[in-house]
Backbone as CSV, one residue per row, in Angstrom:
resi,resn,N_x,N_y,N_z,CA_x,CA_y,CA_z,C_x,C_y,C_z
1,UNK,-23.535,-22.458,-24.182,-24.077,-22.434,-23.099,-25.437,-23.002,-23.011
2,UNK,-25.675,-24.417,-22.293,-26.543,-25.194,-22.136,-27.551,-25.244,-20.807
3,UNK,-28.777,-25.584,-21.068,-29.651,-25.601,-20.240,-30.074,-26.756,-19.507
4,UNK,-30.080,-27.425,-18.709,-30.175,-28.939,-17.888,-31.506,-28.882,-17.134
5,UNK,-32.458,-29.462,-17.519,-33.420,-29.619,-16.369,-33.738,-30.383,-15.359
6,UNK,-33.841,-30.209,-14.207,-33.461,-30.552,-13.021,-35.003,-31.061,-12.353
7,UNK,-35.224,-31.668,-10.952,-36.702,-31.708,-10.662,-36.929,-30.558,-9.359
8,UNK,-35.936,-29.585,-9.415,-35.412,-28.530,-8.869,-35.716,-26.912,-9.633
9,UNK,-35.386,-27.043,-11.004,-35.837,-26.239,-11.871,-34.320,-26.274,-13.122
10,UNK,-34.580,-25.273,-14.016,-33.316,-25.621,-14.930,-32.152,-25.052,-14.224
11,UNK,-30.956,-25.755,-14.626,-29.745,-25.319,-14.121,-28.981,-25.108,-15.643
12,UNK,-28.103,-24.352,-15.835,-27.204,-24.002,-16.864,-25.605,-24.501,-16.658
13,UNK,-25.193,-24.844,-18.003,-23.734,-25.099,-18.167,-23.078,-24.389,-19.143
14,UNK,-22.008,-23.774,-19.227,-21.001,-23.020,-19.745,-20.078,-23.600,-20.183
15,UNK,-19.777,-24.386,-21.403,-18.755,-25.152,-21.492,-17.418,-24.249,-21.867
16,UNK,-16.385,-24.650,-21.401,-15.015,-24.350,-21.762,-13.788,-25.561,-22.674
17,UNK,-14.182,-25.414,-23.721,-13.567,-26.937,-23.980,-12.381,-27.172,-24.972
18,UNK,-11.890,-27.907,-24.411,-10.330,-28.465,-24.837,-10.678,-28.947,-26.119
19,UNK,-9.344,-28.695,-26.997,-8.958,-29.261,-28.383,-9.573,-30.713,-28.276
20,UNK,-8.829,-31.456,-27.517,-7.974,-33.049,-27.326,-8.487,-33.449,-25.870
21,UNK,-9.280,-33.129,-25.395,-10.039,-33.504,-23.874,-9.570,-34.499,-23.387
22,UNK,-8.390,-34.468,-21.846,-8.501,-35.950,-21.491,-9.640,-36.061,-19.927
23,UNK,-10.520,-34.915,-19.751,-11.413,-35.014,-18.793,-12.265,-33.991,-18.947
24,UNK,-12.948,-34.051,-18.034,-13.830,-32.642,-17.683,-14.149,-32.472,-16.613
25,UNK,-13.609,-31.260,-15.906,-13.901,-30.920,-15.023,-15.236,-29.970,-14.690
26,UNK,-15.876,-30.358,-13.714,-17.083,-29.676,-13.918,-17.259,-28.727,-12.347
27,UNK,-17.656,-27.506,-12.403,-17.221,-26.254,-11.250,-18.292,-25.873,-10.968
28,UNK,-18.881,-26.042,-9.972,-20.278,-25.365,-9.254,-19.744,-23.918,-8.292
29,UNK,-20.519,-23.404,-8.455,-20.169,-22.158,-7.343,-20.980,-21.961,-5.909
30,UNK,-20.374,-21.114,-5.358,-20.828,-20.552,-3.917,-22.435,-20.234,-3.647
31,UNK,-22.417,-20.171,-2.696,-23.931,-19.426,-1.868,-24.077,-18.025,-2.476
32,UNK,-22.947,-17.836,-2.229,-23.045,-15.912,-2.269,-22.691,-15.536,-3.806
33,UNK,-22.614,-16.159,-4.771,-22.037,-15.938,-6.009,-22.419,-17.221,-6.909
34,UNK,-21.576,-16.537,-8.288,-22.298,-16.952,-9.920,-20.646,-17.546,-10.094
35,UNK,-21.078,-18.000,-11.690,-19.737,-18.965,-12.201,-18.622,-17.668,-12.307
36,UNK,-19.277,-16.324,-12.392,-18.419,-15.201,-12.368,-17.012,-15.394,-11.684
37,UNK,-17.162,-15.830,-10.132,-16.040,-15.873,-9.618,-15.011,-15.911,-9.918
38,UNK,-13.668,-15.251,-9.481,-12.295,-15.065,-10.082,-11.707,-16.736,-9.970
39,UNK,-12.031,-17.250,-9.361,-11.299,-18.551,-9.679,-11.640,-19.436,-10.350
40,UNK,-12.876,-18.823,-10.477,-13.854,-20.225,-11.246,-13.605,-19.487,-12.705
41,UNK,-13.969,-18.358,-13.035,-12.873,-17.945,-14.846,-11.479,-18.234,-14.829
42,UNK,-10.513,-17.862,-13.865,-9.387,-18.173,-14.031,-9.102,-19.843,-14.403
43,UNK,-9.489,-20.710,-13.903,-9.348,-21.887,-14.226,-10.276,-22.249,-15.574
44,UNK,-11.315,-21.673,-15.993,-11.612,-21.910,-17.221,-11.138,-21.406,-18.207
45,UNK,-10.214,-20.418,-17.790,-8.882,-20.024,-18.975,-8.038,-20.846,-18.883
46,UNK,-7.592,-21.109,-17.829,-6.342,-21.884,-17.565,-5.926,-23.497,-18.178
47,UNK,-7.535,-24.268,-17.928,-7.300,-25.437,-17.955,-7.541,-26.148,-19.502
48,UNK,-8.761,-25.226,-20.443,-9.156,-25.905,-21.635,-7.591,-26.223,-22.873
49,UNK,-6.431,-24.690,-22.456,-5.233,-24.902,-23.313,-4.479,-26.297,-23.272
50,UNK,-4.354,-26.910,-21.680,-3.758,-28.009,-21.277,-4.648,-29.443,-21.191
51,UNK,-5.177,-29.175,-22.062,-6.241,-30.486,-22.146,-7.513,-30.901,-21.361
52,UNK,-8.189,-29.909,-20.565,-8.876,-30.374,-19.621,-10.130,-29.364,-19.792
53,UNK,-11.173,-29.835,-20.273,-12.306,-29.248,-20.530,-13.140,-28.917,-19.051
54,UNK,-13.484,-27.309,-19.162,-14.475,-27.155,-17.812,-16.071,-26.813,-17.997
55,UNK,-16.179,-27.439,-17.068,-17.784,-27.215,-17.178,-18.440,-26.417,-16.455
56,UNK,-18.591,-25.066,-16.429,-18.734,-24.182,-15.523,-21.121,-24.231,-15.007
57,UNK,-20.966,-24.648,-13.879,-22.523,-25.258,-13.443,-23.338,-24.147,-12.728
58,UNK,-24.251,-23.228,-13.131,-25.048,-22.352,-12.402,-26.381,-23.355,-11.794
59,UNK,-26.320,-23.429,-10.741,-27.668,-24.167,-10.132,-28.930,-23.587,-10.295
60,UNK,-29.972,-24.276,-9.863,-31.234,-24.046,-10.442,-31.680,-22.666,-9.903
61,UNK,-31.272,-22.204,-8.439,-31.688,-20.927,-7.581,-30.933,-19.858,-8.364
62,UNK,-29.767,-19.706,-8.911,-29.061,-18.568,-9.368,-29.851,-18.473,-10.851
63,UNK,-30.109,-19.254,-11.694,-30.531,-19.115,-13.404,-32.097,-18.298,-13.034
64,UNK,-32.798,-19.037,-11.754,-33.978,-18.395,-11.877,-33.925,-16.662,-11.059
65,UNK,-32.632,-16.293,-10.280,-32.265,-15.362,-10.287,-32.933,-14.812,-9.035
66,UNK,-32.741,-16.117,-8.264,-33.339,-15.987,-6.864,-31.671,-15.637,-5.929
67,UNK,-31.583,-14.714,-4.642,-30.879,-14.350,-4.102,-30.185,-15.065,-2.793
68,UNK,-30.944,-16.473,-2.333,-30.871,-17.007,-1.441,-30.426,-18.202,-1.993
69,UNK,-29.257,-19.424,-1.322,-29.487,-20.529,-1.997,-30.112,-21.236,-0.816
70,UNK,-31.112,-22.349,-1.900,-31.502,-23.454,-1.037,-30.694,-24.507,-0.074
71,UNK,-31.700,-25.536,0.618,-30.960,-26.528,1.251,-30.274,-27.144,0.674
72,UNK,-29.264,-27.873,1.361,-27.903,-28.493,1.102,-28.849,-29.842,0.227
73,UNK,-29.522,-30.574,0.398,-30.248,-31.643,-0.259,-31.022,-31.249,-1.435
74,UNK,-31.055,-29.834,-1.403,-31.466,-29.147,-3.037,-30.554,-28.968,-3.823
75,UNK,-29.603,-28.559,-3.047,-28.473,-28.583,-3.991,-27.694,-29.857,-4.679
76,UNK,-27.881,-30.637,-3.801,-27.527,-31.879,-4.321,-28.480,-32.794,-5.234
77,UNK,-29.507,-32.327,-5.360,-30.343,-33.335,-6.221,-30.382,-32.392,-7.427
78,UNK,-30.309,-30.936,-7.321,-29.405,-30.343,-8.793,-28.519,-31.019,-9.899
79,UNK,-27.562,-30.819,-8.396,-26.238,-31.449,-9.099,-25.920,-33.161,-9.717
80,UNK,-26.894,-33.825,-8.947,-27.186,-35.273,-9.629,-27.703,-35.748,-10.473
81,UNK,-28.933,-34.445,-10.750,-29.588,-34.479,-12.034,-29.208,-33.848,-13.268
82,UNK,-28.762,-32.908,-13.105,-27.857,-32.480,-13.938,-26.241,-33.533,-14.750
83,UNK,-25.999,-34.201,-13.674,-24.513,-34.747,-13.873,-24.655,-35.510,-15.384
84,UNK,-25.515,-36.283,-15.371,-25.535,-37.187,-16.956,-25.029,-36.086,-18.213
85,UNK,-25.715,-34.736,-17.788,-25.466,-33.988,-19.005,-23.841,-33.376,-19.345
86,UNK,-22.980,-33.877,-18.072,-21.717,-33.381,-18.075,-20.699,-34.331,-18.676
87,UNK,-21.357,-35.662,-19.132,-20.718,-36.639,-19.465,-20.556,-36.770,-20.960
88,UNK,-19.328,-37.232,-21.006,-18.878,-37.415,-22.819,-18.159,-38.778,-22.707
89,UNK,-18.593,-38.958,-23.634,-17.861,-40.520,-24.365,-16.704,-40.561,-23.605
90,UNK,-15.850,-41.660,-23.041,-14.479,-41.938,-22.714,-14.028,-40.870,-22.056
91,UNK,-14.727,-39.953,-21.327,-14.018,-38.917,-20.900,-14.322,-39.023,-19.150
92,UNK,-13.251,-38.923,-18.586,-13.414,-39.039,-16.753,-14.109,-37.964,-16.679
93,UNK,-14.605,-37.756,-15.325,-15.610,-36.675,-14.562,-14.849,-36.152,-13.474
94,UNK,-14.585,-34.967,-13.090,-14.179,-34.558,-12.159,-14.720,-33.447,-11.549
95,UNK,-15.335,-33.815,-10.179,-16.029,-32.750,-9.698,-15.630,-31.465,-8.757
96,UNK,-16.063,-30.542,-9.108,-15.739,-29.827,-7.987,-16.371,-28.128,-8.017
97,UNK,-15.888,-27.369,-7.263,-16.704,-26.280,-6.744,-16.298,-25.589,-5.800
98,UNK,-16.351,-24.313,-5.760,-16.216,-23.372,-5.066,-17.074,-22.854,-3.430
99,UNK,-16.838,-23.224,-2.288,-17.343,-23.046,-1.062,-18.690,-23.696,-1.224
100,UNK,-19.827,-23.217,-1.197,-20.927,-24.085,-1.066,-20.920,-25.426,-2.458
101,UNK,-20.735,-24.999,-3.397,-20.097,-26.065,-4.348,-19.358,-26.755,-4.645
102,UNK,-18.528,-26.744,-3.707,-17.426,-27.704,-3.230,-17.957,-28.754,-2.291
103,UNK,-18.491,-28.260,-1.383,-19.158,-29.592,-0.539,-20.324,-30.238,-1.149
104,UNK,-21.216,-29.447,-2.396,-21.635,-30.685,-2.902,-21.259,-31.368,-3.829
105,UNK,-19.825,-31.060,-3.996,-19.063,-32.567,-5.007,-18.611,-33.406,-3.866
106,UNK,-18.412,-32.659,-2.299,-17.665,-33.715,-1.804,-18.944,-34.755,-1.601
107,UNK,-20.205,-34.287,-1.224,-21.152,-34.835,-0.675,-21.781,-35.898,-1.908
108,UNK,-21.659,-36.013,-3.037,-21.792,-36.356,-4.248,-21.132,-37.440,-4.898
109,UNK,-19.590,-36.770,-4.949,-18.948,-37.676,-5.662,-18.959,-39.046,-5.540
110,UNK,-18.984,-40.003,-4.680,-18.321,-41.523,-4.440,-20.283,-41.882,-5.307
111,UNK,-21.140,-41.069,-4.952,-22.454,-41.847,-5.926,-22.432,-41.573,-7.299
112,UNK,-22.261,-40.445,-7.617,-21.812,-40.191,-9.126,-20.605,-40.275,-10.219
113,UNK,-19.883,-41.498,-9.360,-18.644,-41.776,-10.061,-17.980,-41.065,-10.297
114,UNK,-18.005,-39.403,-9.701,-16.418,-39.341,-10.383,-15.329,-39.226,-9.557
115,UNK,-14.349,-39.190,-10.505,-12.869,-39.629,-10.273,-12.255,-38.829,-9.234
116,UNK,-12.531,-38.033,-9.022,-11.932,-36.970,-7.804,-12.551,-35.467,-7.655
117,UNK,-12.240,-34.975,-6.551,-12.676,-33.781,-6.451,-11.854,-32.353,-6.137
118,UNK,-12.241,-31.322,-6.537,-11.947,-30.010,-6.509,-12.649,-29.486,-5.612
119,UNK,-11.860,-28.743,-4.747,-12.553,-28.119,-3.709,-11.628,-27.017,-3.040
120,UNK,-12.219,-25.846,-3.383,-12.105,-24.363,-3.565,-12.797,-23.845,-2.481
121,UNK,-12.139,-22.996,-1.585,-12.216,-22.072,-0.555,-13.660,-22.863,0.133
122,UNK,-12.980,-24.291,0.190,-14.084,-24.934,1.121,-14.328,-24.269,2.406
123,UNK,-16.040,-24.304,3.090,-16.272,-23.608,4.245,-16.339,-24.707,5.438
124,UNK,-14.843,-25.003,6.085,-14.842,-25.495,6.655,-15.472,-25.485,8.059
125,UNK,-15.820,-24.368,8.636,-16.764,-23.776,9.745,-17.448,-22.776,9.443
126,UNK,-18.546,-22.428,9.889,-19.002,-20.803,9.698,-17.796,-19.811,10.399
127,UNK,-17.901,-18.995,10.302,-16.811,-18.125,10.622,-17.075,-17.507,12.055
128,UNK,-15.465,-18.054,13.154,-15.754,-17.558,14.464,-16.596,-19.439,14.759
129,UNK,-16.806,-20.094,14.034,-17.464,-21.388,15.075,-16.851,-22.357,14.362
130,UNK,-15.500,-22.465,14.982,-15.010,-23.748,14.454,-15.118,-25.110,15.178
131,UNK,-16.327,-24.967,16.160,-17.028,-25.815,16.708,-17.898,-26.670,15.386
132,UNK,-17.828,-25.995,14.705,-19.420,-26.484,13.788,-18.586,-27.041,12.521
133,UNK,-17.815,-28.090,12.434,-17.237,-28.204,11.321,-17.443,-29.525,10.523
134,UNK,-17.288,-29.133,9.122,-17.435,-29.911,8.148,-16.886,-30.858,7.469
135,UNK,-15.585,-31.081,8.144,-14.542,-31.742,7.492,-14.834,-33.025,7.529
136,UNK,-15.697,-33.442,7.727,-16.505,-34.852,7.602,-16.888,-34.848,6.164
137,UNK,-17.108,-34.118,5.323,-17.561,-33.838,3.801,-16.239,-34.098,3.258
138,UNK,-15.423,-33.412,3.553,-14.060,-33.488,2.848,-13.414,-34.861,2.629
139,UNK,-13.415,-35.291,3.934,-12.894,-36.801,4.778,-13.461,-37.880,3.761
140,UNK,-14.977,-37.633,4.302,-15.647,-38.699,3.341,-15.881,-38.736,1.778
141,UNK,-15.498,-38.113,1.353,-15.335,-37.880,-0.304,-15.447,-38.992,-0.803
142,UNK,-14.615,-39.780,-0.623,-14.503,-41.230,-1.225,-13.026,-41.556,-2.258
143,UNK,-12.869,-40.317,-2.686,-12.183,-40.302,-3.822,-10.978,-39.384,-3.448
144,UNK,-9.840,-39.037,-4.573,-9.293,-37.750,-4.422,-9.679,-36.417,-4.143
145,UNK,-9.010,-35.798,-3.489,-9.572,-34.019,-2.887,-8.579,-33.334,-2.923
146,UNK,-8.711,-32.186,-4.080,-7.613,-31.245,-3.747,-8.465,-30.049,-2.917
147,UNK,-7.824,-29.568,-1.972,-8.386,-28.275,-1.286,-7.590,-27.212,-1.811
148,UNK,-7.993,-26.093,-2.218,-7.107,-24.677,-2.256,-8.001,-24.069,-1.446
149,UNK,-7.096,-23.064,-0.325,-7.631,-22.657,0.401,-7.124,-21.352,0.716
150,UNK,-7.555,-20.262,0.804,-6.908,-18.502,0.910,-6.233,-18.861,2.530
151,UNK,-5.055,-18.291,2.340,-4.680,-18.283,3.846,-5.097,-17.346,4.714
152,UNK,-6.250,-16.478,4.568,-6.747,-15.740,5.612,-8.146,-16.502,5.553
153,UNK,-8.473,-17.180,5.229,-10.126,-17.059,4.930,-10.912,-17.488,6.210
154,UNK,-11.855,-16.885,6.504,-12.549,-17.114,7.927,-13.583,-18.063,7.823
155,UNK,-13.821,-18.809,6.786,-14.451,-19.946,6.887,-13.281,-21.163,7.085
156,UNK,-12.293,-20.811,7.724,-11.017,-21.997,7.759,-9.870,-21.963,7.413
157,UNK,-9.190,-21.629,7.625,-7.321,-21.519,7.566,-6.955,-22.417,7.338
158,UNK,-5.602,-22.708,6.449,-5.338,-23.846,5.848,-4.974,-25.147,7.242
159,UNK,-4.346,-24.163,8.379,-3.861,-24.807,9.268,-4.894,-25.165,10.174
160,UNK,-6.192,-25.153,9.753,-7.109,-25.695,10.229,-7.764,-27.195,9.806
161,UNK,-7.559,-27.368,8.519,-7.459,-28.374,8.073,-7.091,-29.976,8.481
162,UNK,-7.932,-30.827,8.720,-7.721,-32.411,9.144,-6.585,-32.841,8.303
163,UNK,-5.759,-33.766,9.386,-4.828,-34.170,8.787,-5.393,-35.353,7.576
164,UNK,-4.544,-35.178,6.216,-4.841,-36.042,5.482,-5.838,-35.089,4.044
165,UNK,-6.096,-33.955,4.710,-7.021,-33.130,3.638,-6.047,-31.539,3.772
166,UNK,-4.512,-31.751,3.714,-3.826,-30.245,3.692,-4.217,-29.536,2.452
167,UNK,-4.677,-28.564,2.838,-4.668,-27.751,0.972,-3.612,-26.877,0.797
168,UNK,-3.553,-26.744,-0.432,-2.703,-25.612,-1.359,-3.219,-24.278,-0.894
169,UNK,-2.292,-23.583,-0.167,-2.405,-22.199,0.355,-2.233,-21.280,-0.895
170,UNK,-3.259,-20.224,-0.584,-3.298,-19.189,-1.663,-2.446,-18.054,-0.328
171,UNK,-1.392,-17.474,-0.592,-0.903,-16.656,0.617,-2.080,-15.612,0.463
172,UNK,-2.072,-14.713,2.173,-2.867,-13.770,1.949,-4.486,-13.610,1.543
173,UNK,-4.917,-14.691,0.641,-6.324,-14.638,-0.066,-7.650,-14.856,1.258
174,UNK,-8.743,-14.179,1.011,-9.507,-14.209,1.818,-10.970,-15.467,1.024
175,UNK,-11.928,-15.435,1.364,-12.620,-16.844,0.679,-12.838,-16.717,-0.544
176,UNK,-13.194,-15.500,-1.029,-13.519,-15.116,-2.480,-11.362,-15.154,-3.180
177,UNK,-10.889,-15.280,-2.415,-9.171,-15.462,-3.289,-8.923,-14.155,-3.459
178,UNK,-9.575,-13.114,-3.113,-8.954,-11.522,-3.238,-7.860,-11.588,-2.167
179,UNK,-6.620,-11.058,-2.224,-5.472,-10.623,-1.524,-5.619,-8.826,-1.564
180,UNK,-5.044,-8.612,-0.409,-4.909,-7.129,-0.166,-3.668,-6.596,-0.902
181,UNK,-4.055,-5.379,-1.313,-2.826,-4.716,-1.913,-0.959,-4.464,-1.192
182,UNK,-1.579,-4.682,-0.169,-0.605,-4.829,0.504,0.521,-6.100,0.736
183,UNK,-0.233,-7.546,-0.094,0.274,-8.491,0.213,1.427,-8.796,-0.979
184,UNK,2.471,-9.649,-0.370,3.439,-9.985,-1.111,3.718,-10.301,-2.526
185,UNK,2.384,-10.593,-3.027,1.892,-11.197,-4.648,0.707,-10.356,-5.071
186,UNK,0.451,-10.420,-6.254,-0.818,-9.497,-6.889,-2.094,-10.311,-6.939
187,UNK,-3.082,-9.933,-7.266,-4.024,-10.897,-7.533,-3.948,-11.594,-8.309
188,UNK,-3.103,-11.203,-10.093,-2.935,-12.164,-10.828,-1.819,-13.245,-10.445
189,UNK,-0.895,-12.735,-9.204,-0.107,-14.121,-9.101,-0.802,-15.040,-8.552
190,UNK,-1.786,-14.646,-7.113,-2.506,-15.161,-6.349,-3.267,-16.406,-6.977
191,UNK,-3.967,-15.855,-8.322,-4.763,-16.697,-8.986,-3.736,-17.845,-9.747
192,UNK,-2.877,-17.323,-10.374,-1.689,-18.357,-10.681,-1.424,-19.383,-9.776
193,UNK,-1.453,-18.846,-8.334,-1.158,-19.968,-7.626,-2.284,-21.402,-7.658
194,UNK,-3.634,-20.974,-7.412,-4.530,-21.597,-7.898,-4.178,-22.632,-9.371
195,UNK,-4.647,-21.962,-10.638,-4.261,-22.633,-11.589,-3.225,-23.572,-11.704
196,UNK,-1.705,-23.277,-11.034,-0.959,-23.994,-11.232,-0.957,-25.274,-10.417
197,UNK,-1.793,-25.264,-8.639,-1.673,-26.065,-8.311,-2.938,-27.143,-8.776
198,UNK,-3.962,-26.767,-9.258,-5.007,-27.356,-10.095,-4.188,-28.339,-11.262
199,UNK,-3.683,-27.858,-11.882,-2.815,-28.435,-13.308,-2.184,-29.177,-12.515
200,UNK,-1.426,-28.697,-11.458,-0.072,-30.246,-11.297,-0.899,-30.977,-10.491
201,UNK,-2.213,-31.014,-10.036,-2.958,-31.893,-9.198,-3.564,-32.845,-10.501
202,UNK,-4.132,-32.305,-11.667,-4.677,-33.142,-12.276,-3.559,-33.908,-12.928
203,UNK,-2.615,-33.636,-13.487,-1.775,-34.457,-14.271,-1.303,-35.237,-13.407
204,UNK,-1.254,-35.240,-11.950,-0.796,-36.885,-11.272,-1.848,-37.815,-10.857
205,UNK,-3.057,-36.978,-11.100,-4.251,-37.878,-10.621,-4.083,-39.371,-11.335
206,UNK,-4.023,-40.440,-10.740,-3.781,-41.372,-11.054,-4.811,-42.029,-12.144
207,UNK,-5.978,-41.920,-12.416,-7.247,-41.647,-13.392,-7.091,-40.898,-14.524
208,UNK,-6.261,-40.416,-14.740,-6.321,-39.079,-15.457,-4.797,-39.005,-16.343
209,UNK,-3.714,-39.563,-15.770,-2.454,-40.101,-16.014,-2.654,-40.922,-17.519
210,UNK,-1.808,-40.540,-18.466,-1.610,-40.826,-19.689,-0.661,-41.775,-19.830
C-alpha cells in the first residue's frame, strides 16, 4: 500500500503486482464505495497471474473518511496528481474504474496519455433521467474504451449506450454487479463474465499486444 500526496489530500494505492507485467491497470472506485467493490476485487485477483499489474486507487475523500464524494473537478485533480506515482518504466498505463471512477478515467485519459480506458458500471445517466446523458465522456475519451455494464443497471442499461460504445453485458447484474438469487448465473459466474471480458480486451489492445 502506498500513500500519494495530491493537492486535495492524500490518495492511497494498493498494488497487486504481476510477476512479469505487461502493463499497469489503474482502477478507481465509485462515489458510493471504495476499492472493496466486488468487481475491483475480482479484477485485482484475476489480472496479475495473467501479466497485468493492478493498482487500486482510493481517492483522498475516501482516505480521509468522508462519506460524500467531492465535485468532479476535484476527483479529476486528485487522479491527475497521483498518476505519475502509477507509472513504471517501460509499462503502458490503462486507466479505469467503476461508476464515478470510470467517469474520471474517461475525462482525463487523453491528457494523461493512458493507452485505454476500462469503464465498469459507467453511470450513463442518473436513475430515471435518461435525458441527462453522460455519453459524451465515453465517446470523448480519445482512446480505446471497454465498458462493462450490468443488464439491469438503473444508471444505464447496455442497450442505452451510444453506437460505438456497446458495452459487454453482465446478465441480470445491477450497478454493483450483484445478481439476484433467481438469476440463471451465480454471483461468481457474473464476476467471471467481467474478468474474462477484461482479460480478452487487454490481450487484443494494439498498444499492449506482444
